[in-house]
PyMOL commands that place a pseudoatom at each C-alpha (Angstrom):
pseudoatom trace, name=CA, resn=MET, resi=1, chain=A, elem=C, hetatm=0, pos=[-8.230, -17.478, -14.802]
pseudoatom trace, name=CA, resn=LEU, resi=2, chain=A, elem=C, hetatm=0, pos=[-11.275, -15.625, -13.673]
pseudoatom trace, name=CA, resn=ASN, resi=3, chain=A, elem=C, hetatm=0, pos=[-13.843, -17.769, -11.928]
pseudoatom trace, name=CA, resn=LYS, resi=4, chain=A, elem=C, hetatm=0, pos=[-14.028, -19.844, -8.768]
pseudoatom trace, name=CA, resn=LYS, resi=5, chain=A, elem=C, hetatm=0, pos=[-14.412, -23.138, -10.568]
pseudoatom trace, name=CA, resn=GLU, resi=6, chain=A, elem=C, hetatm=0, pos=[-11.002, -22.633, -12.313]
pseudoatom trace, name=CA, resn=PHE, resi=7, chain=A, elem=C, hetatm=0, pos=[-9.317, -21.650, -9.118]
pseudoatom trace, name=CA, resn=ASP, resi=8, chain=A, elem=C, hetatm=0, pos=[-10.747, -24.513, -7.155]
pseudoatom trace, name=CA, resn=GLY, resi=9, chain=A, elem=C, hetatm=0, pos=[-9.746, -26.978, -9.905]
pseudoatom trace, name=CA, resn=VAL, resi=10, chain=A, elem=C, hetatm=0, pos=[-6.151, -25.929, -9.629]
pseudoatom trace, name=CA, resn=LEU, resi=11, chain=A, elem=C, hetatm=0, pos=[-6.090, -25.790, -5.885]
pseudoatom trace, name=CA, resn=ARG, resi=12, chain=A, elem=C, hetatm=0, pos=[-7.725, -29.166, -5.374]
pseudoatom trace, name=CA, resn=ARG, resi=13, chain=A, elem=C, hetatm=0, pos=[-5.969, -31.102, -8.159]
pseudoatom trace, name=CA, resn=ALA, resi=14, chain=A, elem=C, hetatm=0, pos=[-2.631, -29.470, -8.282]
pseudoatom trace, name=CA, resn=GLU, resi=15, chain=A, elem=C, hetatm=0, pos=[0.078, -31.498, -9.964]
pseudoatom trace, name=CA, resn=VAL, resi=16, chain=A, elem=C, hetatm=0, pos=[2.881, -29.134, -8.801]
pseudoatom trace, name=CA, resn=ARG, resi=17, chain=A, elem=C, hetatm=0, pos=[3.177, -27.198, -5.494]
pseudoatom trace, name=CA, resn=ALA, resi=18, chain=A, elem=C, hetatm=0, pos=[5.898, -24.750, -4.464]
pseudoatom trace, name=CA, resn=THR, resi=19, chain=A, elem=C, hetatm=0, pos=[6.623, -22.372, -1.671]
pseudoatom trace, name=CA, resn=GLN, resi=20, chain=A, elem=C, hetatm=0, pos=[8.939, -19.368, -1.663]
pseudoatom trace, name=CA, resn=GLY, resi=21, chain=A, elem=C, hetatm=0, pos=[8.922, -16.992, 1.303]
pseudoatom trace, name=CA, resn=PRO, resi=22, chain=A, elem=C, hetatm=0, pos=[5.360, -15.769, 1.842]
pseudoatom trace, name=CA, resn=LEU, resi=23, chain=A, elem=C, hetatm=0, pos=[4.118, -17.180, -1.516]
pseudoatom trace, name=CA, resn=ARG, resi=24, chain=A, elem=C, hetatm=0, pos=[2.421, -20.549, -2.090]
pseudoatom trace, name=CA, resn=LEU, resi=25, chain=A, elem=C, hetatm=0, pos=[1.915, -21.813, -5.579]
pseudoatom trace, name=CA, resn=ALA, resi=26, chain=A, elem=C, hetatm=0, pos=[-0.298, -24.613, -6.996]
pseudoatom trace, name=CA, resn=ALA, resi=27, chain=A, elem=C, hetatm=0, pos=[-0.305, -25.580, -10.679]
pseudoatom trace, name=CA, resn=ARG, resi=28, chain=A, elem=C, hetatm=0, pos=[-1.814, -28.120, -13.005]
pseudoatom trace, name=CA, resn=ARG, resi=29, chain=A, elem=C, hetatm=0, pos=[-1.941, -28.761, -16.735]
pseudoatom trace, name=CA, resn=SER, resi=30, chain=A, elem=C, hetatm=0, pos=[-3.782, -26.163, -18.737]
pseudoatom trace, name=CA, resn=ALA, resi=31, chain=A, elem=C, hetatm=0, pos=[-6.296, -26.846, -21.468]
pseudoatom trace, name=CA, resn=THR, resi=32, chain=A, elem=C, hetatm=0, pos=[-5.013, -23.656, -23.200]
pseudoatom trace, name=CA, resn=HIS, resi=33, chain=A, elem=C, hetatm=0, pos=[-1.811, -23.295, -25.169]
pseudoatom trace, name=CA, resn=LYS, resi=34, chain=A, elem=C, hetatm=0, pos=[-0.171, -20.751, -22.857]
pseudoatom trace, name=CA, resn=PRO, resi=35, chain=A, elem=C, hetatm=0, pos=[0.343, -20.597, -19.067]
pseudoatom trace, name=CA, resn=ARG, resi=36, chain=A, elem=C, hetatm=0, pos=[-2.411, -18.746, -17.084]
pseudoatom trace, name=CA, resn=LEU, resi=37, chain=A, elem=C, hetatm=0, pos=[-1.974, -16.989, -13.664]
pseudoatom trace, name=CA, resn=GLY, resi=38, chain=A, elem=C, hetatm=0, pos=[-4.463, -16.591, -10.874]
pseudoatom trace, name=CA, resn=LEU, resi=39, chain=A, elem=C, hetatm=0, pos=[-3.786, -14.537, -7.732]
pseudoatom trace, name=CA, resn=ILE, resi=40, chain=A, elem=C, hetatm=0, pos=[-5.117, -14.816, -4.199]
pseudoatom trace, name=CA, resn=VAL, resi=41, chain=A, elem=C, hetatm=0, pos=[-4.149, -11.861, -2.007]
pseudoatom trace, name=CA, resn=GLY, resi=42, chain=A, elem=C, hetatm=0, pos=[-6.436, -11.555, 0.983]
pseudoatom trace, name=CA, resn=LYS, resi=43, chain=A, elem=C, hetatm=0, pos=[-7.119, -8.693, 3.360]
pseudoatom trace, name=CA, resn=ARG, resi=44, chain=A, elem=C, hetatm=0, pos=[-6.001, -10.866, 6.284]
pseudoatom trace, name=CA, resn=CYS, resi=45, chain=A, elem=C, hetatm=0, pos=[-2.532, -11.083, 4.895]
pseudoatom trace, name=CA, resn=LEU, resi=46, chain=A, elem=C, hetatm=0, pos=[-2.251, -7.541, 3.547]
pseudoatom trace, name=CA, resn=PRO, resi=47, chain=A, elem=C, hetatm=0, pos=[-4.871, -5.206, 5.122]
pseudoatom trace, name=CA, resn=ARG, resi=48, chain=A, elem=C, hetatm=0, pos=[-3.977, -2.141, 2.999]
pseudoatom trace, name=CA, resn=ALA, resi=49, chain=A, elem=C, hetatm=0, pos=[-5.201, -2.100, -0.552]
pseudoatom trace, name=CA, resn=VAL, resi=50, chain=A, elem=C, hetatm=0, pos=[-2.023, -0.419, -1.702]
pseudoatom trace, name=CA, resn=ASP, resi=51, chain=A, elem=C, hetatm=0, pos=[-0.051, -3.376, -0.393]
pseudoatom trace, name=CA, resn=ARG, resi=52, chain=A, elem=C, hetatm=0, pos=[-2.309, -5.966, -1.993]
pseudoatom trace, name=CA, resn=ASN, resi=53, chain=A, elem=C, hetatm=0, pos=[-2.128, -4.182, -5.387]
pseudoatom trace, name=CA, resn=ARG, resi=54, chain=A, elem=C, hetatm=0, pos=[1.658, -3.916, -5.200]
pseudoatom trace, name=CA, resn=ALA, resi=55, chain=A, elem=C, hetatm=0, pos=[1.990, -7.678, -4.367]
pseudoatom trace, name=CA, resn=LYS, resi=56, chain=A, elem=C, hetatm=0, pos=[-0.178, -8.543, -7.344]
pseudoatom trace, name=CA, resn=ARG, resi=57, chain=A, elem=C, hetatm=0, pos=[1.734, -6.245, -9.624]
pseudoatom trace, name=CA, resn=VAL, resi=58, chain=A, elem=C, hetatm=0, pos=[5.036, -7.689, -8.597]
pseudoatom trace, name=CA, resn=ILE, resi=59, chain=A, elem=C, hetatm=0, pos=[3.804, -11.290, -9.033]
pseudoatom trace, name=CA, resn=ARG, resi=60, chain=A, elem=C, hetatm=0, pos=[2.272, -10.554, -12.463]
pseudoatom trace, name=CA, resn=GLU, resi=61, chain=A, elem=C, hetatm=0, pos=[5.554, -8.861, -13.596]
pseudoatom trace, name=CA, resn=SER, resi=62, chain=A, elem=C, hetatm=0, pos=[7.602, -11.895, -12.574]
pseudoatom trace, name=CA, resn=PHE, resi=63, chain=A, elem=C, hetatm=0, pos=[5.104, -14.172, -14.406]
pseudoatom trace, name=CA, resn=ARG, resi=64, chain=A, elem=C, hetatm=0, pos=[5.438, -12.113, -17.591]
pseudoatom trace, name=CA, resn=HIS, resi=65, chain=A, elem=C, hetatm=0, pos=[9.300, -12.302, -17.494]
pseudoatom trace, name=CA, resn=ALA, resi=66, chain=A, elem=C, hetatm=0, pos=[9.560, -15.880, -16.351]
pseudoatom trace, name=CA, resn=PRO, resi=67, chain=A, elem=C, hetatm=0, pos=[11.496, -17.892, -19.038]
pseudoatom trace, name=CA, resn=ASP, resi=68, chain=A, elem=C, hetatm=0, pos=[10.353, -21.384, -20.098]
pseudoatom trace, name=CA, resn=LEU, resi=69, chain=A, elem=C, hetatm=0, pos=[7.084, -21.483, -18.162]
pseudoatom trace, name=CA, resn=PRO, resi=70, chain=A, elem=C, hetatm=0, pos=[5.226, -24.697, -18.998]
pseudoatom trace, name=CA, resn=THR, resi=71, chain=A, elem=C, hetatm=0, pos=[1.643, -24.525, -20.162]
pseudoatom trace, name=CA, resn=LEU, resi=72, chain=A, elem=C, hetatm=0, pos=[0.016, -24.657, -16.699]
pseudoatom trace, name=CA, resn=ASP, resi=73, chain=A, elem=C, hetatm=0, pos=[-2.756, -23.042, -14.890]
pseudoatom trace, name=CA, resn=ILE, resi=74, chain=A, elem=C, hetatm=0, pos=[-1.012, -21.393, -11.898]
pseudoatom trace, name=CA, resn=VAL, resi=75, chain=A, elem=C, hetatm=0, pos=[-2.534, -20.067, -8.660]
pseudoatom trace, name=CA, resn=VAL, resi=76, chain=A, elem=C, hetatm=0, pos=[-0.225, -17.930, -6.440]
pseudoatom trace, name=CA, resn=ARG, resi=77, chain=A, elem=C, hetatm=0, pos=[-1.435, -17.121, -2.903]
pseudoatom trace, name=CA, resn=VAL, resi=78, chain=A, elem=C, hetatm=0, pos=[0.138, -14.734, -0.393]
pseudoatom trace, name=CA, resn=ALA, resi=79, chain=A, elem=C, hetatm=0, pos=[-0.021, -16.867, 2.712]
pseudoatom trace, name=CA, resn=VAL, resi=80, chain=A, elem=C, hetatm=0, pos=[1.837, -14.846, 5.444]
pseudoatom trace, name=CA, resn=ALA, resi=81, chain=A, elem=C, hetatm=0, pos=[0.253, -11.871, 7.163]
pseudoatom trace, name=CA, resn=GLY, resi=82, chain=A, elem=C, hetatm=0, pos=[2.204, -8.642, 6.764]
pseudoatom trace, name=CA, resn=ALA, resi=83, chain=A, elem=C, hetatm=0, pos=[4.447, -10.108, 4.086]
pseudoatom trace, name=CA, resn=VAL, resi=84, chain=A, elem=C, hetatm=0, pos=[6.535, -8.057, 1.798]
pseudoatom trace, name=CA, resn=VAL, resi=85, chain=A, elem=C, hetatm=0, pos=[6.431, -9.587, -1.720]
pseudoatom trace, name=CA, resn=SER, resi=86, chain=A, elem=C, hetatm=0, pos=[9.635, -8.587, -3.566]
pseudoatom trace, name=CA, resn=ARG, resi=87, chain=A, elem=C, hetatm=0, pos=[10.484, -9.196, -7.203]
pseudoatom trace, name=CA, resn=THR, resi=88, chain=A, elem=C, hetatm=0, pos=[13.269, -11.533, -6.159]
pseudoatom trace, name=CA, resn=VAL, resi=89, chain=A, elem=C, hetatm=0, pos=[10.988, -13.798, -4.168]
pseudoatom trace, name=CA, resn=ALA, resi=90, chain=A, elem=C, hetatm=0, pos=[8.461, -13.871, -7.050]
pseudoatom trace, name=CA, resn=ASP, resi=91, chain=A, elem=C, hetatm=0, pos=[11.237, -14.658, -9.646]
pseudoatom trace, name=CA, resn=ASP, resi=92, chain=A, elem=C, hetatm=0, pos=[12.529, -17.457, -7.425]
pseudoatom trace, name=CA, resn=LEU, resi=93, chain=A, elem=C, hetatm=0, pos=[9.017, -18.854, -7.036]
pseudoatom trace, name=CA, resn=PHE, resi=94, chain=A, elem=C, hetatm=0, pos=[8.590, -19.147, -10.776]
pseudoatom trace, name=CA, resn=ALA, resi=95, chain=A, elem=C, hetatm=0, pos=[12.096, -20.661, -11.139]
pseudoatom trace, name=CA, resn=THR, resi=96, chain=A, elem=C, hetatm=0, pos=[11.144, -23.237, -8.607]
pseudoatom trace, name=CA, resn=LEU, resi=97, chain=A, elem=C, hetatm=0, pos=[7.919, -23.952, -10.529]
pseudoatom trace, name=CA, resn=VAL, resi=98, chain=A, elem=C, hetatm=0, pos=[9.909, -24.610, -13.776]
pseudoatom trace, name=CA, resn=ASP, resi=99, chain=A, elem=C, hetatm=0, pos=[12.186, -26.997, -11.917]
pseudoatom trace, name=CA, resn=ALA, resi=100, chain=A, elem=C, hetatm=0, pos=[9.348, -28.840, -10.192]
pseudoatom trace, name=CA, resn=ALA, resi=101, chain=A, elem=C, hetatm=0, pos=[7.328, -29.089, -13.430]
pseudoatom trace, name=CA, resn=LYS, resi=102, chain=A, elem=C, hetatm=0, pos=[10.333, -30.618, -15.250]
pseudoatom trace, name=CA, resn=ARG, resi=103, chain=A, elem=C, hetatm=0, pos=[10.689, -33.212, -12.450]
pseudoatom trace, name=CA, resn=ALA, resi=104, chain=A, elem=C, hetatm=0, pos=[6.962, -34.012, -12.603]
pseudoatom trace, name=CA, resn=GLY, resi=105, chain=A, elem=C, hetatm=0, pos=[7.091, -34.454, -16.357]
pseudoatom trace, name=CA, resn=LEU, resi=106, chain=A, elem=C, hetatm=0, pos=[5.105, -31.285, -17.131]
pseudoatom trace, name=CA, resn=GLY, resi=107, chain=A, elem=C, hetatm=0, pos=[7.704, -29.526, -19.085]
pseudoatom trace, name=CA, resn=GLY, resi=108, chain=A, elem=C, hetatm=0, pos=[5.663, -28.558, -22.197]
pseudoatom trace, name=CA, resn=VAL, resi=109, chain=A, elem=C, hetatm=0, pos=[6.868, -25.015, -22.703]
pseudoatom trace, name=CA, resn=SER, resi=110, chain=A, elem=C, hetatm=0, pos=[4.678, -22.335, -24.235]
pseudoatom trace, name=CA, resn=HIS, resi=111, chain=A, elem=C, hetatm=0, pos=[6.295, -20.706, -27.256]
pseudoatom trace, name=CA, resn=GLU, resi=112, chain=A, elem=C, hetatm=0, pos=[3.821, -17.846, -27.444]
pseudoatom trace, name=CA, resn=GLY, resi=113, chain=A, elem=C, hetatm=0, pos=[5.042, -14.423, -26.276]
for i in range(1, 113): cmd.bond("trace and resi %d" % i, "trace and resi %d" % (i + 1))
show_as sticks, trace
zoom trace
């Protein structure tokens, strides 16, 4: 996801929401055939660019390796100032998303790699 309209659509009309440590997630059905990820990592939460880039890298890596992700548009936001985003926290967030999506009846899994 690249533009404000897509991000706003997910944030305003999220069908699934999840929280794990400093991360907040909102997701809704995707018009595409694979899950898409959008990241919000602001300067207020992580003032140093190196920390923001590391957080984004860790979240993207967890997204790539998450098994059985449904076809959703997903927005992940770092919501706690000074937070340390670890791979474990990001992995747990996507596992929580898969469980919540199944409960909400959004379990259409992407089979594209």
